[in-house]
C-alpha positions, 0 to 999 in steps of 0.5 A: 114262213118256212123253217129256212126263212126262220133260221136265216132271218138274221144272217149276215152278208159276210158269210156269203163273202167268205163263200165267194172267197173260198170258191175263187180260191178253188175254182180260179186255178181250174179256170186259169188252167182251162184258159191256158189251153187256148191259142195265144190270141184268144188266151190274151182276150179271155185273161183280160176279160177275167181281170187277170192281166192287162191287154199286154199280158202283164198281171193286173192289180185287181183280183179279177174274175168277177164275184164267182156267184155261179160257181159258188152256187154249184159248190154250195148246192153239192154240199147242201144235198150231201156231196163233197164240194171238191168233186164239183170244182170242174163243174163250177169252172164250166159254169163260170166259163159259160157265164163269161162267154155270155158276158163277152158276147153281151158286151158286143151286142149291147156295145157296153163300154166298161165291165168291172171298171175297165174297158170291155174286151171288144173295145180293147181287142175288137169285136171279132176277137171278143166274139171268138174268145167267147166262143172258145170259152163256151167250148172249154166249158163243155170240154172240162165236163166231157173230160171229167171222170165223175159219173155225173159228167155226161148228164152235166154236159147235156144240161149245160148245153141245153142251158146255153141254148136257153140263154141264147133264146133269152138274149135273142128275145131281149134284143128283139124287145128293143124293137117292139113297143108292145112287150108284155110283162109275161114275155119279159119274165119269160125272157128274164128266166131264160137269160138269167135264171137258166144258168143259175138254175143249171148251176144249182142242178149241176151241184145236185147231180155231182152230189148224186141226188135223185132227179126230184132233188135235181129239179128242185135245185134247178127251180131254186136257182131259176127263182133266184135268177129272176130275183137277181134280174129284178134287182139288176134291172133296178140297178140299171136305172138307179145304180151308183156308177161308182159301184156299177162301173156304168153310166147312170141310167144306162138301161134307160139310155139304151131303151132297154125293156127291163122288167121295171120299165115294162111294168111301167109301160103297161101300167095305164098311168100318166107316168107310163105314157110319159115314159112311152113318149121318151122311149119313142124319141129317135135320138139319144136322151139328154141327162134331163130326159134320162132323169125324167124317164127314171122318175116316170118308172118310179111314179108308174110303180115299176120300182116298187113292183120290182122290189116286191116281185124280187121278194116273192121270187125269193120266197118261191126259191126257198120253197123249192129248196125245202123240197130238195134239202131236209136239214136247214143247216145244210142250206146255209151257204146257198141261202147266204148266196141267194140273199147276197144277190137279192140285197144288192144296193139299188 
């Protein structure tokens, strides 16, 4: 076990909660300032999506704007390699804008009805308005970095732009998998790294860039974030099957109902077991699954080993992440906040 794991073995989740709260305090003003530059119609959609206000523009009661995990990773990575986090706030805001641009588009693609316990933006404002607001937020992210006077900004723009291309490739593969019955686990892992790991890796790499780190440390931070992203996706896929609707804001078994080729599902389908065959039959039905069939599908994934595999694989990805982090950060204490955030995303209830 690495020194990082030893020193953080008993850390508590409240540290990550404090990191996220502090991140929102410093990043939200930059986000709001960026969104305020949008044309009124797009500003209204973006602000609603972030949870800042209601469809009519009146302030919303909830805090909004999501958990801020990705901007928190930017700031924590900056600190971990010896830089002042305050100088990376614009980079953190840019990453959060990119993340939310993808969420707006994902909700349209997946026809998701709710996000953060509210109707999704496309349901409130229409598909066209949601897509255009997402496009505008992507442009805002690049503009925030392009206008930043930090010497790392040009490299950050290139890295974030490359990341968006990789995100799109991952999303395209995810959608294509829904039309195929022969998706391999290797393909699914590659897709997950692109769709989820790429942005978390980019967030950590931008933090290292803004701290003035050398290229090996930047690359190690990127690898750390990617492994955390895969662990995150594995847990997210478990939640997509067994998550509590009161917590997720989505119906029980939502991913199964959508015939998603999530990681536990693909493992189960390729398991060569009777349960895997049963799951394949349910997925092949050309009609919506009933509540009982959704329950059977979830049970089949579990019996085929998909649930236990995903849980174990998440732990392995976390271990790999810590190994990469050790290559970038010499003092374990400097990585406390990064590790707290990593633990948070890989220990969500499922």
